[in-house]
N, C-alpha and C positions, 0 to 999 in steps of 0.2 A: 081090971078092964074098965070099970067105972071111973077109977081114979085117972086113967089115962085120958078118958073122954073129957074130964074136967080140966086137967093140966094143959092139954094141947091147945085149947083156945086161949088160955091165960098166957102161955109162952108165946104164941103167935102175936097176941096183943102187945105183949112187952117188947117183943122184937120190932113190931111195926112202929111203936112209939119211939123206941131208941133209934131206929133208922130215920124216922121223920125228923126227930130232933137233930140228928147228924147232918141231914140235908140242910136244915136251917142254919146250922153252924158253919157248914161248908160255904153257903152262899154269902153269909156275912163276912167270913174270912177271905173269900175270893174277891168280894167287892173291895175290902180293905187293901188287899194285896195289889189289885188293879189300880186303885187310886195312888198307891205308892210307886207305881211303875215296876212292880215286882211281877212281871208277866209270866214267868216260869211257874211260880206258885199259884197265880190266879188260874192259869191253864189247868194246872193239876186238880185244883179244887172244883172248877166249873165242870170239868170232865167227870168228876166223881158224882156231881149232882145229876148229870144226864145218864151216866152209866158208871155205877160204882165199881165196876170191874176194870175200868180204865184208870191207870194211875201213872203219872209222869214223875220223874226225879225233880224234886223241888229246889235243889241247890242252884243258885244263880251263878252262872259263869261270868267272870269279869271281862265281858266283851270289850268295853271301853266306857268312858263317861257316857251315860245313856243319851242318845240323840233325841232331839225334840223338834217339833215344827209348830211354831206358835199359831199359824193359820189353820192348822189341822185339829188342834185340841178339841174344839167345840164339836167336831164331827164324830168324836168318839163317845160323846155324852148320850146316854139313853136314860129313861126314867128309872129311878131307883125301884127295885123289886120289893114289894111288901108281901110278907107271908100271911095268908088268911087262915084262920083256925076256926074250928067248929066242934061241937059236942058229938061224940058218937053214942051208940046205943047203950053203952054201959057208963055214960057220963064222963068219959075220959076225953081230955083235949088232945087232938092230933092234927097233924098237918094235912091240908087238903091236897090232893094229887096236883102235880104241877099243871097249871092250865096252859092252853095254847099260847097265850100272850107271854106267860112267864117262860115257857120253854124257848120261844123266840128270842127273848132277852138274853137268857143264859147262852143260847146257841151263838148269838152274834158276839156277845162278850168272849166266849171261848174262841171263836175264830179270830177276833182281834188280838187276844192274848197270844195265840199261836204265831200270828204274823209279827207282832211286836217283839216276840222272843226269837224271830228269825227261823221259826220252824215252819217253813212254807208248805211242806207236804201235808201236814195236818191242817194247816190254814186252808188250803185249797179244798179239802174235803168238807170242812165245816162252812166256808163261804158258799160252796155249791148248794148245800142244803138251805142256806138262807135265801139264795136266789131262787131256788125251786119253790120255797114256801112263800115267795113274793113278800117278804118282810124286810124292813130296813132297806130302802131303795139304794143306798150308797154301797150295800154289800157287793153289787156287781162290779164296782170300781176296784175294790179290794180283792175280789176274786181274780180279776184280770191282772192285777199287780202281782199277786202271789204266783200266778202262772208264769209271769214273765221271769220271776226269780228262779223258776225251775226250768228255764230255757224252752218252755212250751209256748213259743211265740205265735204259731198259727192259732192255737187255742185261745191265747190272750187277745189276739186280734178279734176273733169272733165274739168273745165276751164284751170287749170294749164297744164293738159295733152295736150290740144289743143294748148296752147301758146307755149309750149316747142316743140311740134310736128311741128308746122309751121315754127319755127326757123327764124322768121323775126324780132324779137325784139332785144333789146340791149343785148349784150353777158353777161353783169353783171346781168341783170334782169333774163335772162334765167337760169343762175346758181342759182340765188336766188329762182326762181320758183321751181326748184328741191328741194331746202331746205324746201320750204313751203309745198310741197307735203309731205315730211316727217313729218312736223308739223301737217298736217291734219290727218295723220295716227296715230300719237302720241296722238292727241286730242281725236280721236274716241276711241282709246284703253283706255285712262285715264278716260274719262267721264263715261265709263261703270263700272269702279271700285267704290266700296262703301268705302268711306274714313271716318274714325272714328275722324273727326275733325269738331267741331261745329263752324259755322261762323254766326255771327249775326250783323245786322246793328246797329250802335250806335244811341242813342236817338236823336230826332230832336229838343230838347230844349237846349241841351248843345253843342254837337259836330256838328250835321248835320243840323243846322239851316242856312238859306240863300241859295245862289246859288251854292255855292261849299265849300267843306271841305276836306282837305288832309294833308299830312305830319305830322302824329302823331309822337312824340318823347318823350321819358322819360325825366323828368325835375328833376334830382338829385335822383330820387327814382322811384319805380314802381307805386306809388300811386299819381303821379303827371305828367301830360302830357302837353306838348306844342303842339299846332296844328295850321294850317293855315286855314282861312275861309274868305270868302267874304259874308258879311251880313249887314243888316240895323244897323246903329249906329257905323260903323267903322270910321276910321280917314280920313277925306278929307279936303282940303283947302278951297274950295267954294262949300258948300252944294247946292247952287242954280244951279250950273252947273255940279256938280259931284254926282253921285249916289254911295253911299258906298257899295250897294249890288254888285257892279262890281269891287271892289278893294279889293285885298287880305291884310289882317292884320294877326299879330301873336297874339294868345290868349293862355291862360292856364287854366287848370281846376284841382282840387284836389279831390281825392276819399276819402269821409268821410264815413267810415264803408263800405256800399255797394253802395253809392249814389255819382255820380259825381256832384260836385257843380257848381253853376252858372259860366260860363266862364268869365274870366277877360281879357280885351284888354290891352296889354302891353302899349298902348298909346304912346304919343310922349316922347322922340325923336326916339324911335324905329320905330313905325309905322308912315308913312307919307301919302301924297296924291298919292304916287307911289304904287307899289305892294311890299309887304314883305311876305316872307314865308319860309318854310323849315328851321326851326331854331333848334339849338342844344346848350346846355350849357356845358362848360368845367368844370372840378372838381373845378376850382377856381371861378366858377359862372360868367364866361364871356360868353356872347351869340354871336354865329355866325349865320348868316342868309343870305338868298338870297334877292336881291332887283332888280326889273326890271320895265320897262316902256312900256306902249302900244305904245308910240311914236317911239320906236326903239326896235323892237322885235329881232333883231339880236345880242343884247347884254343883258348880266345879270351878276351881280357881287356879290361876297361874302362880307358882311360887318361885322364888329365886334363892339360890344357895351359892354363896361365895366361898373361895378356897384359899388357903395359905399353906404352902408347902405340901400340896396334895391333900390336905385335910379340909373337910367341909365345916363351915360354921352352921349354926341352926338355920334351917330354911325359913324364909319370911315371905308372907303373901304380899304380892304387888298391891299398890295403892287402889283406891276406888275409881280412879280414872281409867284403870284397866279392868279390874274385878269389880263388877257391879253386883252388890248383894241381891240374892234371889234369882240370879241368872247363871247361865253357863259361860265360862271363859276358859278355853282350852287350846291344845295344840300350838304352843309357841314355837315360832321359828325366827331366828335372828340372821339377817343378811350376813354374808361372809366379811364385809367390811364393818360390821357392828353398828351400822347406822340406822337400821330399821328393824322393828319388832312386828311380825305378822302373827295373827292368831285368829281363832274362830270363836264366835260368840253369838248368843241369841239376845243380847242386850237391845234395849229400845233404840229405834232409829234405823233398823235394818229392812230388808225387803221380804222377810219371812223366814222363820226358823233360824238356823245358824248361818251367819254371814262371815265373810272374811273381812278383817280390819287390819289397819297398820298404824304404827305410831313411830315417830322419829326419836332417835336416841342421840343425845348430845355427847360431847367429848368427855364429860364427867360421868356418864352412865345414866343420866336422868332421862326418863321416858316421858315424852309429851302426850298430849291428848290424842286419842285414837281417831282415824277417819275410816269411814266405810269405803271399800274398794269399788263401790258403785254397781249398778245393775247390768254392766256388761259382764262382770265376773259373777256377781251374786244373782241367784234365782229366788223364786218364791219357796224353794225347798231348802235343803241344807247344804252348806259348803264347809269342808273340813280340811285338816291336814295340809296346810299351805307349805310350799318349798320353792323358794326363789333362786333360780340358777343365774348367777351374776354374769358369767361370761356371754350367755346368749340373751340376757335380759328377759327371761321367760319364767312366768309363774306357773308352777304345777300344783294341782289341788284336786280334791274329790268332791263330786256333787251328785245328788240324786234329783236335781230339779231341771237339768238340761237333758237333751236327747241322748240316750245311752242304751246299754245292753240290759240294764236292770240293776237295782240296788244303787250302790255308789259306784260311779265310774271315775277314772282318772282323766282330767282335762288339762290342757295347757293354754295359756294366754300370754302373748308376747307384749312387752311394754315398749311403746315408742318413747324413748327417752327425751326427745325434743319437746313433746307436748304432755308427757306423763299420762298417756291414755293407753289402756290395755285393749288389745284386739279381741274379737269375738272368740270365745273358747272353742278349742278343737279337741274332740274325743280322741284318745290315744288308741282306741279300738282293741280288738283281740290281737295277741294273747295277753296283753297287759290287762284289759278289762274282761270281766265275765258277767254272767247274769246275777251273781251275788255282789257282795260289797268288796270293792277294791280301793284301797286308800294308802296314805303314808308313802307315796311315791317319792323317791330320791334318785338323783342321777349324778354321776361324777362329772368332773369339770370337762372331760373330753367328750362326754355324751355317748360313750360306747358301752356302759354298763351301770347297773344300779340296783335298787332294791324297792320292794313294796310289800304291803300286807293284804292278804285276801282271805275270805272265808269260803272260797270256791270248793274246798274239799269237804265232803260230808263227814259229819261227826255225830255222835250220839245226842248231843244237846241241841243240834240244829244249827248251831253257830259256833265257830271257833276260828279266830283269826290265826293265820300262820304267815311266816315271813318267807318271801320268794326272792330270788335273784334273777335278773335278766341280763342277757348279752344282746345288745342292740345289733340289728343287721349292719354289716359293714357299711359305713357311711362313705358314699361315693360322690365326688364332686367332678363335674365335666364342664369344660369351657368349649364353646363352639361359636362360629360366626361366619359372615360373609364380608369380603372386602370388594367394594364396587366403585365405579367412577361416579363422582357427584353429578356430572353434567348429563351423562347418558343412562346411568344405572347399570351399565354393562360390568360383568365381573372382571376382577383384575387377578389373573393367574400369576403365580410367582411372587406375590407380595410377601414381605417379611413382617411377621408379628412377633414382637418381643414381649415376653412375660417376665416381669422383674419383681422380686420381693422388695417391698417398700422399706423394710427394716434391714435389708442387705445381709440377712443371715444366710440365705440360700443363693446360689449363683443364678443369674438370669438364664433363661433358655428361649429358644427360637423356634418359630413355626413358619412353614412356607405354604401359601394357599395352593390348592389344586387348580385344575383347568376351569373349575366353576367358581373360583374365588373363595372356596370353603377351607376352613381349618377347624381342628379340634384337638383337645388335649385333656388328660386328667389333671386335677389340681389337688394339692395337699390340703388337709384340714388345718384350721386355726392359722390361716395365712391371710395377708392383705397384699394384693398384687396391683402393679402399675402395668397397663397394656399400651402398646404402640404398634400401629400399622403403617408401613411405609413401602414406597416403590419409587424407583427412579422416574422423573417426569411428573411426580405428584408431591403435593405437600402431605406430610404425615399427619395422622390424627391419633389422639390418645383416649383412653378410657380406664376404667378400674373395676376390680372385682374382689370380693372378700369372702372367704370361707370361714373366717373367724366368728365364733359364736353360733355357727350353724349346728344343729343337732339332727338334722335329716338330710338325706341325700338330695342333691339338687343339680339341675342343669342350668348353667348360666349361658346366656346368648348375648354376645357383644358384636354388633355389626359396625363396620367402618365404611364411610363414604369419603373418598379422597378426591380433592380438587386438583385439576391439572395446574402445573406451574406455567403462568403465561410468559410470553416472550418479552413483553415490554414492561414498562414501569407499572408499579402498584402504588397508587397514592396512599400516603399514610395520613388519614384524615385526623384532624384535631391539633396537628403541629402547625401553628401559624405564628408568625413573628411580627412584632411591632416594627414600625418603619424605622429603618436604619439600625436594627439591633440584631445580634447573633446569640444572645443569651437565651437559655431555655426557660420557659415559664413552668410552674409546678404541674399545670394541667398537661403540658407537652411531655413531661417525664412519665406521667401515668400512661400516656399513649405508647411511648417508647418501650415501657415495661412489657407491653403485649408483644412487641417485636422481639424482645429479649427471650420471652417464653417461646415464641415461634422458632427462633434459631436454636434454643436448647433442645427443642423437640425434633427439629430438622437438623441434626448435628452434622450432616453431610453437605450442607449448602454453604456456599459463599455468596455474598451479596454486595451490590454496589448501593450505597446510600447517598442519594442525591439531594441537593438543595437548589431552590430556584428563586429569583427575585422578580419584581415586576420591572417594567421598562423605565421607570422614573430614576433619574440619576445617570451618572457616568457609566459607560459600559464596563471600563476596567474596574471601577469601584464596585459595581454590582457583581462582577466576577469574584473579586476578593471577598465580598460579603457573603456570597453564597457558599464559597468554600469554607469560610469560618462557621457558617451555620451547619453545614454538613459535618464538619469536624467536631463541633460541639455535641452533635447527636452520637457520633461514633465514640467519642470520649466517654460519654455517659453510659453507652451500652458495654464498653470495655470495663468500666467500673462495676458493672453488674455481672461480670464473669464471662463475657463473650471474648474469645480470642481476637486480638487485633488483626490476625492474619485472615480472618474470615469476613472482615468488613473493609470496604474501600470507600473513603469519603470523596465525594465529587461534587464540585460546585459548577453550575451551569449558567449562572447569572441570569440574563434575560433571554438567553438564546433559545430556550424551549418553552414558550408560553403556552398555557392551556387554552387561553382565549386570546388569539392574536389580535382581534379587533380592539382589545383594550390598549394596545401599544401604538395605535394610530396617532394618538395625541398624548405624548408622554406626561404632559403637564396637567392633564384633565384631573380636577379635584372636586368640581362642584357637583357633578351628578352622582347620586347614590349607586347607580347601576355600574358606573365606571369604577367607583371605588371597590364595589364588590368583586368586579372582574379582576382588578389589580391584586385583591386579597387571594383570589384563586390562584393567580400566577405566582404569588409569593408562598410557595409550597415546599413540602419534603416528600420524597418517594424512595422506593427501593425496587431493585430488580435483581433476579438471580443470575449471577455471571459464572457460577461454577458449581458442579455437583459431583461428588465422588460416588463411585459405584456401591450400591447397597448389596452386601451379601453376608452370609453367616461367618465366613472366614475373617472378614474385617471386624465383625462384632466380637469375635472370641480372641483375636490377636492382641 
């Protein structure tokens, strides 16, 4: 009994000393893991310090090349924790109980580790404690951010409101909090809308097998996909020490009829014992991809692997004009024509974190110096996974810096090819986007289906990308408009609207306006149409509409205002003749070209083209001269494709002066006013003298 009394305090002391020493080691190891961006291990160790009964799995899942935000790094820094020691009553050194300030430090680090490891549920509970203890003022921002990632938008709004109202956090984060509030309202509005887009998880046998799968990309056609996955059977150097389930490799699969075939690992030398992913092929079948290592998460680089006869040469790192040492360069995408390389990087010269860049590729495959896509596309956050849809000149990418549902959202920005300017990015909304990370969006050339990656499905690790397929809502194009009188604005019922394929692949079709002058019709996708509205007694008018390159349903409105055909002459301004001449000047031909266009558009009209002289000279001579002038105009128009049966040349000599006063003295030459009047009388005009009836029967016969 006496021995027990002696042994119990000794054992208790030894246990306390061992436990205290363990806490010290856990803190040191946690700080080290945190500094290396190994947030899963850091969270495990910090949680043990606060509660040794809590332990998380420390294996790091290969989510992707770790994302960074250069402008946010300093916000994660907190003072280093120093362990204070003292002598106890038996002269043994032991750790002092964790003080309040030390507890707060570890609590904040634990919360950040959970968040940066995408474990938002645990992050919320820890950040809530930080906010309640009123330590680390910026904890409120990250608390709200984590709530957003869990779809708890009303709760996030409340937290952001309190954080902004207190005004004790970092200025940059207070501004970001206001933006995140807008994102919460956007998400609440978006998620209520019913979208006609079907999203489905790809099968777990081909694409979503293993711990993670992401970065789908078309492989020379819509029926073949490259993708990245970490799964059993991948490439490793030492199977005894390395588990391939936690190393990303590049795979491909082919669609046979409706079934995706067994995935094929590209194998060596493309895949190695490091991480490889986010691959793309050029039109010359050269593959570019990202390679990174867990040993140094602050770097990732783009590699190129050339092929001969289906076999790869050793992959080589792109030059330092693309891969900047010490920074991340990832997610290569090459345009379908092979002329541009897009990628994501946090290299110097950006707007914050990972930005999108592009570089031109010449005909020999040489890659030029990259340029930033600018602050219309890039935000102060991160932009990743670019995909350029050539047909629609649209850039798709993911960002966590613009207003969205939470995490990374997919956006699109259209390129104006005339001035090379991108439009303001548009969020693709649910169901493509979710409160979690959504990226690696690709869409086929017709815009009706595609793929993307998302970690929206809960998994034990808190984050695991999976590949999804989407079927776009049926894209519908509708054309409508009104046909009205130019002079009065009154509707023209019974007008004929011709819709013609400019490439003459499809037969033209015809519409007739109703009693309100209204017409409407559906249009086919990927088409360019010429439009014409006409009605007897009116000049026709033309327009155009194109569904080519459109990836969303759209209503096109094309109105026509038709001028009435006058009964008399219509002067053709700009055709003036030198004295005693009938030849056409170059300027006159340019004017006649417009009349040619008018007759081609109004193919039901017959006109008289008349020429006039001034009163100077012999009457008979003037008549012959005017006839020659009219004929020279007709001959030119016939040479441009107008049937000679549709134009009558008529010379009127001096018989129809516009300014009769000029003819009082035929020989007046001295006064400028008289000369100008003679010039006016020396003119060319036309009038409609015949009009065939417009109807659909005539058009189709």
